DSSP file (Angstrom, degrees, kcal/mol; ACC not computed):
  #  RESIDUE AA STRUCTURE BP1 BP2  ACC     N-H-->O    O-->H-N    N-H-->O    O-->H-N    TCO  KAPPA ALPHA  PHI   PSI    X-CA   Y-CA   Z-CA
    1    1 A M              0   0    0      0, 0.0     2,-0.5     0, 0.0   110,-0.0   0.000 360.0 360.0 360.0 135.8   17.8   23.9    7.2
    2    2 A E        +     0   0    0    110,-0.1     2,-0.4     2,-0.0   110,-0.1  -0.920 360.0 173.5-112.3 135.5   19.2   22.1   10.2
    3    3 A L        +     0   0    0    108,-0.5     2,-0.3    -2,-0.5     4,-0.1  -0.931  19.0 139.4-141.0 113.7   17.2   19.7   12.3
    4    4 A Q        +     0   0    0     -2,-0.4     2,-0.2     2,-0.2   105,-0.2  -0.994  47.1   7.2-154.4 150.5   18.8   17.7   15.0
    5    5 A G  E    S+A  108   0A   0    103,-2.4   103,-3.0    -2,-0.3     2,-0.2  -0.494 109.0  21.1  81.2-147.5   18.2   16.6   18.5
    6    6 A Q  E    S+A  107   0A   0    101,-0.2    72,-0.3    -2,-0.2   101,-0.2  -0.391  78.8 141.9 -63.5 119.8   14.9   17.2   20.3
    7    7 A S  E     -A  106   0A   0     99,-3.1    99,-2.2    -2,-0.2     2,-0.3  -0.709  43.5-103.6-140.4-169.7   12.1   17.7   17.8
    8    8 A K  E     -AB 105  76A   0     68,-3.1    68,-2.1    97,-0.2     2,-0.5  -0.948  13.5-154.0-128.0 149.5    8.4   16.8   17.2
    9    9 A L  E     -AB 104  75A   0     95,-2.6    95,-2.1    -2,-0.3     2,-0.5  -0.987  11.9-161.6-120.9 120.5    6.6   14.3   15.0
   10   10 A Q  E     -AB 103  74A   0     64,-3.1    64,-2.5    -2,-0.5     2,-0.5  -0.893   3.3-165.4-103.5 128.2    3.1   15.1   14.0
   11   11 A R  E     -AB 102  73A   0     91,-2.7    91,-2.8    -2,-0.5     2,-0.5  -0.959   1.3-168.0-114.5 130.8    0.9   12.3   12.8
   12   12 A I  E     -AB 101  72A   0     60,-2.3    60,-2.6    -2,-0.5     2,-0.5  -0.969   5.9-158.7-121.9 116.9   -2.4   13.1   11.0
   13   13 A F  E     +AB 100  71A   0     87,-3.3    87,-1.6    -2,-0.5     2,-0.3  -0.848  25.7 151.4-101.2 122.5   -4.8   10.2   10.5
   14   14 A V  E     - B   0  70A   0     56,-2.7    56,-2.7    -2,-0.5     2,-0.3  -0.832  44.7 -94.2-138.0 174.7   -7.4   10.6    7.7
   15   15 A G  E >   - B   0  69A   0     83,-0.3     3,-1.4    -2,-0.3    11,-0.3  -0.707  31.1-121.6 -93.6 149.5   -9.4    8.5    5.3
   16   16 A E  T 3  S+     0   0    0     52,-2.2    51,-0.2    -2,-0.3    10,-0.1   0.809 112.1  44.6 -58.5 -32.9   -8.1    7.9    1.8
   17   17 A S  T 3  S+     0   0    0     51,-0.1    -1,-0.3     7,-0.1     2,-0.1   0.429  81.4 123.2 -96.4   1.6  -11.2    9.4    0.2
   18   18 A D    <   -     0   0    0     -3,-1.4     7,-3.1     6,-0.1     8,-0.4  -0.423  42.9-171.9 -65.0 134.3  -11.4   12.5    2.4
   19   19 A K  E     -D   24   0B   0      5,-0.3     2,-0.6    76,-0.2     5,-0.2  -0.938  33.1-150.6-132.7 152.0  -11.4   15.7    0.3
   20   20 A V  E >  S-D   23   0B   0      3,-3.2     3,-2.0    -2,-0.3     2,-0.5  -0.958  84.7 -47.1-113.9 105.0  -11.1   19.5    0.7
   21   21 A G  T 3  S-     0   0    0     -2,-0.6     4,-0.1    73,-0.3    -2,-0.0  -0.585 124.1 -24.9  65.8-120.9  -13.1   20.7   -2.4
   22   22 A H  T 3  S+     0   0    0     -2,-0.5     2,-0.4    -3,-0.1    -1,-0.3   0.358 122.1  92.3-102.5   3.3  -11.7   18.6   -5.2
   23   23 A Q  E <  S-D   20   0B   0     -3,-2.0    -3,-3.2     1,-0.0     2,-0.1  -0.802  83.2-109.5-103.6 139.6   -8.3   17.9   -3.6
   24   24 A L  E  >  -D   19   0B   0     -2,-0.4     4,-2.4    -5,-0.2    -5,-0.3  -0.402  26.3-129.5 -62.6 138.9   -7.5   14.9   -1.4
   25   25 A L  H  > S+     0   0    0     -7,-3.1     4,-2.5     1,-0.2     5,-0.2   0.909 106.6  51.2 -60.0 -44.9   -7.1   15.9    2.2
   26   26 A Y  H  > S+     0   0    0     -8,-0.4     4,-2.2   -11,-0.3    -1,-0.2   0.871 111.2  49.2 -63.5 -34.5   -3.8   14.1    2.7
   27   27 A E  H  > S+     0   0    0      2,-0.2     4,-2.6     1,-0.2    -1,-0.2   0.906 109.9  50.9 -68.3 -41.7   -2.5   15.8   -0.4
   28   28 A A  H  X S+     0   0    0     -4,-2.4     4,-2.1     2,-0.2    -2,-0.2   0.890 111.2  49.1 -62.2 -39.5   -3.7   19.2    0.8
   29   29 A I  H  X S+     0   0    0     -4,-2.5     4,-2.3     2,-0.2    -2,-0.2   0.940 111.8  47.7 -65.5 -47.4   -1.9   18.7    4.2
   30   30 A L  H  X S+     0   0    0     -4,-2.2     4,-2.0     1,-0.2    -2,-0.2   0.920 113.8  46.8 -61.1 -45.1    1.3   17.6    2.6
   31   31 A L  H  X S+     0   0    0     -4,-2.6     4,-2.5     1,-0.2    -1,-0.2   0.877 111.4  51.7 -65.9 -36.8    1.4   20.6    0.2
   32   32 A A  H  X S+     0   0    0     -4,-2.1     4,-2.0    -5,-0.2    -1,-0.2   0.883 107.6  53.2 -65.8 -37.9    0.5   23.0    3.0
   33   33 A A  H  <>S+     0   0    0     -4,-2.3     5,-2.4     2,-0.2    -2,-0.2   0.917 111.1  46.2 -62.3 -42.8    3.4   21.6    5.1
   34   34 A R  H ><5S+     0   0    0     -4,-2.0     3,-1.5     1,-0.2    -2,-0.2   0.924 111.7  50.6 -65.0 -44.5    5.7   22.3    2.2
   35   35 A E  H 3<5S+     0   0    0     -4,-2.5    -1,-0.2     1,-0.3    -2,-0.2   0.821 108.7  53.4 -62.7 -30.9    4.3   25.8    1.7
   36   36 A N  T 3<5S-     0   0    0     -4,-2.0    -1,-0.3    -5,-0.2    -2,-0.2   0.362 117.2-114.1 -88.0   5.8    4.8   26.5    5.4
   37   37 A G  T < 5 +     0   0    0     -3,-1.5    -3,-0.2     1,-0.2    -2,-0.1   0.742  53.2 166.9  74.7  25.0    8.5   25.5    5.2
   38   38 A L      < -     0   0    0     -5,-2.4    -1,-0.2    -6,-0.2    38,-0.1  -0.385  45.5-114.8 -72.0 156.1    8.3   22.4    7.4
   39   39 A A  S    S-     0   0    0     36,-0.3     2,-0.3     1,-0.2    37,-0.2   0.842  79.4 -31.3 -63.8 -38.0   11.4   20.1    7.3
   40   40 A G  E     -C   75   0A   0     35,-0.7    35,-1.6     2,-0.0     2,-0.3  -0.943  50.3-163.9-177.7 155.0    9.6   17.1    5.7
   41   41 A A  E     -C   74   0A   0     -2,-0.3     2,-0.3    33,-0.2    33,-0.2  -0.987   4.3-167.5-147.8 153.1    6.4   15.1    5.4
   42   42 A M  E     -C   73   0A   0     31,-2.1    31,-2.9    -2,-0.3     2,-0.5  -0.998  14.4-141.3-144.1 143.4    5.4   11.6    4.2
   43   43 A V  E     -C   72   0A   0     -2,-0.3     2,-0.4    29,-0.2    29,-0.2  -0.924  19.8-170.1-107.6 127.1    2.1   10.0    3.4
   44   44 A L  E     -C   71   0A   0     27,-3.1    27,-2.7    -2,-0.5     2,-0.5  -0.924  12.4-144.2-117.3 141.3    1.6    6.4    4.4
   45   45 A K  E     -C   70   0A   0     -2,-0.4    25,-0.2    25,-0.2     2,-0.1  -0.915  15.6-150.8-108.5 126.4   -1.3    4.1    3.4
   46   46 A G        -     0   0    0     23,-3.4     3,-0.1    -2,-0.5    22,-0.0  -0.393  12.0-145.9 -88.2 169.0   -2.6    1.6    5.9
   47   47 A I  S    S+     0   0    0      1,-0.3    12,-2.2    -2,-0.1     2,-0.3   0.554  80.8  14.0-110.0 -12.9   -4.2   -1.7    5.1
   48   48 A M  E     +E   58   0C   0     10,-0.2    -1,-0.3    21,-0.0     2,-0.3  -0.956  68.5 145.7-161.9 142.1   -6.7   -1.8    8.0
   49   49 A S  E     -E   57   0C   0      8,-2.3     8,-2.8    -2,-0.3     2,-0.3  -0.990  22.3-162.0-163.3 167.2   -8.2    0.6   10.5
   50   50 A F        +     0   0    0     -2,-0.3     6,-0.1     6,-0.2     2,-0.1  -0.951  16.3 178.4-151.6 156.5  -11.1    1.7   12.6
   51   51 A G    >   -     0   0    0      4,-0.5     3,-1.8    -2,-0.3    49,-0.0  -0.333  55.8 -39.0-133.1-146.6  -11.7    5.0   14.3
   52   52 A A  T 3  S+     0   0    0      1,-0.3     0, 0.0    -2,-0.1     0, 0.0   0.786 132.6  53.2 -59.9 -30.0  -14.3    6.8   16.4
   53   53 A S  T 3  S-     0   0    0      2,-0.1    -1,-0.3     1,-0.1     3,-0.1   0.602 102.1-134.1 -80.8 -10.0  -17.2    5.3   14.4
   54   54 A S    <   +     0   0    0     -3,-1.8     2,-0.4     1,-0.3    -2,-0.1   0.544  55.7 145.3  64.7  10.3  -15.8    1.8   15.0
   55   55 A H        -     0   0    0      1,-0.0    -4,-0.5     2,-0.0     2,-0.4  -0.654  47.6-131.6 -76.5 129.4  -16.3    1.1   11.3
   56   56 A I        -     0   0    0     -2,-0.4     2,-0.5    -6,-0.1    -6,-0.2  -0.711  17.8-164.2 -88.9 129.6  -13.6   -1.3   10.0
   57   57 A H  E     +E   49   0C   0     -8,-2.8    -8,-2.3    -2,-0.4     2,-0.3  -0.949  18.3 174.0-108.9 128.6  -11.8   -0.3    6.8
   58   58 A V  E     -E   48   0C   0     -2,-0.5     2,-0.7   -10,-0.2     7,-0.6  -0.982  31.4-136.1-141.3 148.3   -9.8   -3.1    5.2
   59   59 A A  B     +F   64   0D   0    -12,-2.2     2,-0.3    -2,-0.3     5,-0.2  -0.899  44.0 142.5-106.1 106.4   -7.8   -3.8    2.1
   60   60 A R        -     0   0    0      3,-1.3     3,-0.2    -2,-0.7     5,-0.2  -0.975  57.0-120.1-138.5 152.4   -8.6   -7.2    0.6
   61   61 A L  S    S+     0   0    0     -2,-0.3     3,-0.3     1,-0.2    -1,-0.1   0.894 115.8  43.0 -59.8 -40.4   -8.9   -8.4   -2.9
   62   62 A I  S    S+     0   0    0      1,-0.3     2,-0.4    -3,-0.1    -1,-0.2   0.693 120.0  43.9 -82.0 -16.7  -12.5   -9.5   -2.4
   63   63 A E  S    S-     0   0    0     -3,-0.2    -3,-1.3     2,-0.0     2,-1.1  -0.763  76.0-166.4-125.4  84.1  -13.4   -6.4   -0.4
   64   64 A L  B     -F   59   0D   0     -2,-0.4     2,-0.3    -3,-0.3    -5,-0.1  -0.601  10.2-158.8 -76.9 103.4  -11.9   -3.4   -2.2
   65   65 A S        -     0   0    0     -2,-1.1     3,-0.3    -7,-0.6    -8,-0.1  -0.632  14.0-165.6 -81.3 137.7  -12.2   -0.6    0.3
   66   66 A E  S    S+     0   0    0     -2,-0.3    -1,-0.1     1,-0.2    -7,-0.1   0.225  82.5  57.7-104.9  12.3  -12.1    2.9   -1.2
   67   67 A D  S    S+     0   0    0    -51,-0.2    -1,-0.2    -9,-0.1     3,-0.1  -0.369  70.1 162.3-138.3  57.9  -11.5    4.6    2.2
   68   68 A L        -     0   0    0     -3,-0.3   -52,-2.2     1,-0.1     2,-0.1  -0.313  48.6 -85.5 -73.5 161.5   -8.3    3.0    3.6
   69   69 A P  E     -B   15   0A   0      0, 0.0   -23,-3.4     0, 0.0     2,-0.4  -0.442  42.3-166.9 -71.9 140.5   -6.4    4.7    6.4
   70   70 A I  E     -BC  14  45A   0    -56,-2.7   -56,-2.7   -25,-0.2     2,-0.5  -0.988   2.8-164.2-125.6 136.0   -3.9    7.4    5.5
   71   71 A V  E     -BC  13  44A   0    -27,-2.7   -27,-3.1    -2,-0.4     2,-0.6  -0.986   4.0-160.6-121.7 127.2   -1.2    8.8    7.9
   72   72 A V  E     -BC  12  43A   0    -60,-2.6   -60,-2.3    -2,-0.5     2,-0.5  -0.936  12.1-163.5-103.6 121.1    0.6   12.0    7.1
   73   73 A E  E     -BC  11  42A   0    -31,-2.9   -31,-2.1    -2,-0.6     2,-0.4  -0.906   8.1-177.5-108.3 132.1    3.8   12.2    9.2
   74   74 A I  E     -BC  10  41A   0    -64,-2.5   -64,-3.1    -2,-0.5     2,-0.4  -0.993   5.6-165.8-131.5 126.3    5.6   15.6    9.6
   75   75 A A  E     +BC   9  40A   0    -35,-1.6   -35,-0.7    -2,-0.4   -36,-0.3  -0.934  31.5 112.5-114.1 134.4    8.8   16.1   11.5
   76   76 A D  E     -B    8   0A   0    -68,-2.1   -68,-3.1    -2,-0.4   -38,-0.1  -0.955  64.5 -46.1-172.4-172.3   10.2   19.5   12.5
   77   77 A S     >  -     0   0    0     -2,-0.3     4,-2.4   -70,-0.2     5,-0.2  -0.230  55.5-108.4 -67.5 160.8   10.9   21.7   15.5
   78   78 A D  H  > S+     0   0    0    -72,-0.3     4,-2.5     1,-0.2     5,-0.2   0.916 118.7  50.9 -55.0 -47.1    8.4   22.1   18.4
   79   79 A Q  H  > S+     0   0    0      1,-0.2     4,-2.1     2,-0.2    -1,-0.2   0.904 111.3  46.1 -62.2 -44.4    7.7   25.6   17.3
   80   80 A K  H  > S+     0   0    0      2,-0.2     4,-1.0     1,-0.2    -1,-0.2   0.883 113.4  49.1 -69.9 -37.8    7.0   24.8   13.6
   81   81 A I  H >X S+     0   0    0     -4,-2.4     4,-0.9     2,-0.2     3,-0.5   0.937 112.5  48.1 -65.6 -45.2    4.8   21.8   14.4
   82   82 A E  H >< S+     0   0    0     -4,-2.5     3,-0.6     1,-0.2    -2,-0.2   0.885 110.9  50.7 -62.7 -38.7    2.8   23.8   16.9
   83   83 A S  H 3< S+     0   0    0     -4,-2.1     4,-0.3     1,-0.2    -1,-0.2   0.709 106.8  55.9 -74.0 -17.6    2.3   26.7   14.4
   84   84 A F  H XX S+     0   0    0     -4,-1.0     4,-1.9    -3,-0.5     3,-0.5   0.673  85.6  82.8 -85.3 -18.1    1.2   24.2   11.7
   85   85 A L  H <X S+     0   0    0     -4,-0.9     4,-2.8    -3,-0.6     5,-0.2   0.888  87.2  52.8 -55.5 -44.7   -1.7   22.8   13.9
   86   86 A P  H 3> S+     0   0    0      0, 0.0     4,-2.2     0, 0.0    -1,-0.2   0.856 107.4  53.6 -61.2 -32.4   -4.1   25.6   13.0
   87   87 A V  H <> S+     0   0    0     -3,-0.5     4,-1.9    -4,-0.3    -2,-0.2   0.930 111.3  44.6 -64.8 -45.4   -3.5   25.0    9.3
   88   88 A V  H  X S+     0   0    0     -4,-1.9     4,-2.4     1,-0.2    -1,-0.2   0.917 112.0  52.7 -65.6 -43.3   -4.4   21.3    9.8
   89   89 A N  H  X S+     0   0    0     -4,-2.8     4,-2.3     1,-0.2    -1,-0.2   0.899 108.3  50.9 -58.7 -41.1   -7.4   22.1   11.9
   90   90 A E  H  X S+     0   0    0     -4,-2.2     4,-2.4     2,-0.2    -1,-0.2   0.895 109.4  50.1 -64.2 -40.6   -8.7   24.5    9.2
   91   91 A L  H  X S+     0   0    0     -4,-1.9     4,-1.9     2,-0.2    -2,-0.2   0.893 110.0  51.0 -64.8 -39.1   -8.3   21.8    6.5
   92   92 A F  H  X>S+     0   0    0     -4,-2.4     4,-2.4     2,-0.2     5,-0.6   0.918 110.3  49.8 -61.3 -43.6  -10.2   19.3    8.8
   93   93 A E  H  <5S+     0   0    0     -4,-2.3    -2,-0.2     1,-0.2    -1,-0.2   0.916 111.2  48.1 -62.3 -43.8  -13.0   21.9    9.2
   94   94 A K  H  <5S+     0   0    0     -4,-2.4   -73,-0.3     1,-0.2    -1,-0.2   0.849 112.4  50.3 -64.8 -34.0  -13.2   22.4    5.4
   95   95 A C  H  <5S-     0   0    0     -4,-1.9   -76,-0.2    -5,-0.2    -2,-0.2   0.881  91.8-150.5 -72.0 -39.3  -13.3   18.7    4.8
   96   96 A G  T  <5 +     0   0    0     -4,-2.4     2,-0.3     1,-0.3    -3,-0.1   0.676  56.0 112.3  75.8  17.3  -16.0   18.1    7.3
   97   97 A R      < -     0   0    0     -5,-0.6    -1,-0.3     1,-0.1    -2,-0.1  -0.734  68.7-101.7-116.2 167.4  -14.8   14.6    8.1
   98   98 A G        +     0   0    0     -2,-0.3   -83,-0.3    -3,-0.1     2,-0.3  -0.229  46.3 146.3 -79.8 174.7  -13.3   13.1   11.3
   99   99 A G        -     0   0    0    -85,-0.1     2,-0.3     2,-0.0   -85,-0.2  -0.970  36.7-111.5 176.4-173.6   -9.7   12.4   11.9
  100  100 A L  E     -A   13   0A   0    -87,-1.6   -87,-3.3    -2,-0.3     2,-0.4  -0.996  15.9-165.9-145.9 137.1   -7.0   12.3   14.5
  101  101 A I  E     +A   12   0A   0     -2,-0.3     2,-0.3   -89,-0.2   -89,-0.2  -0.994  12.1 178.3-125.0 128.6   -3.9   14.4   15.1
  102  102 A T  E     -A   11   0A   0    -91,-2.8   -91,-2.7    -2,-0.4     2,-0.4  -0.936  10.2-164.1-125.7 153.4   -1.1   13.3   17.5
  103  103 A V  E     +A   10   0A   0     -2,-0.3     2,-0.3   -93,-0.2   -93,-0.2  -1.000  13.2 173.6-135.5 134.0    2.2   15.0   18.4
  104  104 A E  E     -A    9   0A   0    -95,-2.1   -95,-2.6    -2,-0.4     2,-0.3  -0.968  34.4-104.0-138.9 156.5    5.1   13.3   20.1
  105  105 A K  E     +A    8   0A   0     -2,-0.3     2,-0.3   -97,-0.2   -97,-0.2  -0.567  41.9 177.1 -76.3 139.3    8.7   14.2   21.0
  106  106 A V  E     -A    7   0A   0    -99,-2.2   -99,-3.1    -2,-0.3     2,-0.6  -0.969  29.6-128.5-138.5 156.6   11.4   12.6   18.9
  107  107 A D  E     -A    6   0A   0     -2,-0.3     2,-0.6  -101,-0.2  -101,-0.2  -0.938  22.3-145.7-104.7 116.5   15.1   12.7   18.7
  108  108 A V  E     +A    5   0A   0   -103,-3.0  -103,-2.4    -2,-0.6     3,-0.1  -0.729  20.8 176.5 -82.5 120.0   16.3   13.5   15.2
  109  109 A L        +     0   0    0     -2,-0.6     2,-0.3     1,-0.3    -1,-0.2   0.767  67.7  11.3 -93.8 -30.8   19.6   11.7   14.6
  110  110 A Y        +     0   0    0   -105,-0.1    -1,-0.3  -106,-0.0     2,-0.3  -0.953  58.4 156.8-153.7 128.3   20.2   12.6   11.0
  111  111 A Y        +     0   0    0     -2,-0.3  -108,-0.5    -3,-0.1    -3,-0.0  -0.836  19.2 140.8-152.3 112.5   18.6   15.2    8.7
  112  112 A K        -     0   0    0     -2,-0.3     3,-0.1  -110,-0.1  -110,-0.1  -0.964  45.8-119.1-154.6 133.2   20.5   16.5    5.7
  113  113 A P        -     0   0    0      0, 0.0     3,-0.1     0, 0.0    -2,-0.1  -0.357  46.0 -93.2 -68.0 155.7   19.4   17.4    2.1
  114  114 A K        -     0   0    0      1,-0.1     2,-0.2     2,-0.1     0, 0.0  -0.313  45.5 -98.3 -67.8 153.6   21.1   15.4   -0.7
  115  115 A N              0   0    0      1,-0.1    -1,-0.1    -3,-0.1    -3,-0.0  -0.489 360.0 360.0 -71.4 139.2   24.2   16.9   -2.2
  116  116 A K              0   0    0     -2,-0.2    -1,-0.1    -3,-0.1    -2,-0.1   0.428 360.0 360.0 -98.0 360.0   23.6   18.7   -5.5
């Protein structure tokens, strides 16, 4: 697969404890991205956040939060990112929790699988 030049970056913001059935939401999103043939995805864990509810989630030793912010980043062509949006929306609906999805233009400078 080749990915270079003008592409899209989709960011999906969820809570660490959000689940679809018995599976973590961020894990379900990442696996769905792989199953749908997207170029790549990564899950990042934040240390502090707030969202639409204005409730602050923070990672501190004395305040162990079990719902820290998670961001799933997915990079691919405009067409593949747009076609993946309904999949993410369906997972959000099944989860029944809030979240945020953003899409932005990016320039891919280098994308190549490792040599085998």
